N, C-alpha and C positions, 0 to 999 in steps of 0.2 A: 810804175808798180801797181799791180792789181791785187786785191784781196778777195779771197773766197771764204765765206760768203761776203758779198760786197757791202753788206750793212756795216761792216767794220770801217769802211771808208768814211762814214759819218760820225765816228766816235770823236768827241772833243778831247784831243790828246793832252796829256799832262794836267788833267783836271781831277777833281774829287767828287764829281757829280754822277748820279745814276743816269744811264742812257739805255737805249733798246738792246745793246749787246752786253749789258751788265748781268752778272749772275743774279738769280732771284734771292731775296732775303730769306734764309731758311728758318727764321723765327727766333724768338727771344731766348730759347733754351740752348740753341746751337752755339758752339764756339769753334773757331777755326778760320781758315782762309780758303776761298774758292775763286778760281779764275776761269775765264773763257778767252779764246783767241781765234784768229782766222785759221782755217784748216790748211789753206794754201796761200802762198805769196808768189805771184808771177812777176818775174823781173826780166827786163830786156838784157839780152846777152851783149856785152860790150867787150870788144877785143882789147881796147885800151881804156883804162879807167882805174878807179880806186880798188885797192885790194879788200876794202871793207864794204859790206853791204850798206847802201844809202837808202834813205826813205823813212817811212813811218809804218811800224807794225804795232798796233795797239794791243795791250794786254788789259782786259777788263776784269777787275777783281772786286771782291767784297770780303771784309774781315769783321769778326766780332770776337773780342777778347775780354776776359775778366780784368777789372781794374787792377787786381793784384799782380797781373803780368806786366803792368806798365813800369818799366825800369829803364835805365839808361843804356840799353843794349844797342847794337848796331841798327841802322835803318833797314827798311825793306830791301831785300836782295832778290834780283831777278836772275834766274839760272836757265841756261840752254845747254843741253847735252846732245851732241851729234850722235845719232843712233847707229851710225855705221862704224865710226872710229872711236867712239866713247870720249871724244875730246869735250871738255867742259869749258863753257864761257859764262862769265857772270859779272855782275856789277851792282853796286848799291844805288838805290834811288835817292840821291842827294841833290838838294837844291841849294844854291848859294843864296844866302840871305844878306842883302846889301846893308842892313842895319840890325844886326842881331841884338837881342835884349839880354842883358846880364841879369841873373836872379838877384833879388835883394838879399844881401848877406845877413840881414836881421830876421829873415823869414824863418819861422819854426818848421822843422820837418813835419810832413803830413803823416798822420797815423793811418797805416794801411787798413786797420780794422774798420775805419769809417766807410770804406768802400766795399766791404764784404758783400758778396752777392750781386754787385753791380758790374755792368759790362760797358765797353766802349768799342765803337766800330765805325765803318764807313766804306765808301766806294773809292776806287783809284783806277786811273786810266793812263798809265805811262806808255811812252813810245819805247818799246823794247830796244830799238837801235840807238836811242840816246844813251842808254846805260850799259848795254852789252854790245861789244864790237864783234859782229859775226863776219866771217870771211865771205867774199863773193863766191858764187857757185851753187850748184844744186846740192841740196842736203835735206835730211829729215832730222828735226830736233824734238826732243822732249823738253817742254818748257814747264817750269814751276817757280814758285815764290817761297822764300824763307823769311820769316818775320817773328821776332820775339820767341825764338826757339821752336817755332812751329813750321811745318811744311804744308803747302797747299796741295791740292790735287794736281796731276800732270795733264798737260794737253799736248797733242802732237801737231807740229807745224812743219809743213813741207815747203821748201824753197824750190821753185821750178824756173829754169831759164827758158824764156820764149825764143824760138828760132827766128 
């Protein structure tokens, strides 16, 4: 699998670190989600093989949200829409925690007013194919992320089969 631009080959997959392919931090007053991804993915044409695309396609993102938006909603959702047939593929970015921590039942709920005007954010670099099962074959996808009721910008990703 080849990625264009090839800088995406060096992205540390499934990390939360800034890297050269990460979006720029738009500043402290901005709120939202911004993503970048390869323009093209070149895959070898295989006559016999899996029906699902295999490999690594990094989606590099940055988000900054008001603390007041921190709720127990669903995790980050990766979405790919086939631009030819409008078929939608999606998956939640869930990681299995081998030793989850239970909240202390005696903890008092936090007053949201304490966090008024504060924001939380960070970088993310998931492998699209870990969470979204895309079919093999040439296609053009619109990729975006949904998180905490917000939707990121869209990027176009073309899958090209090499002869």
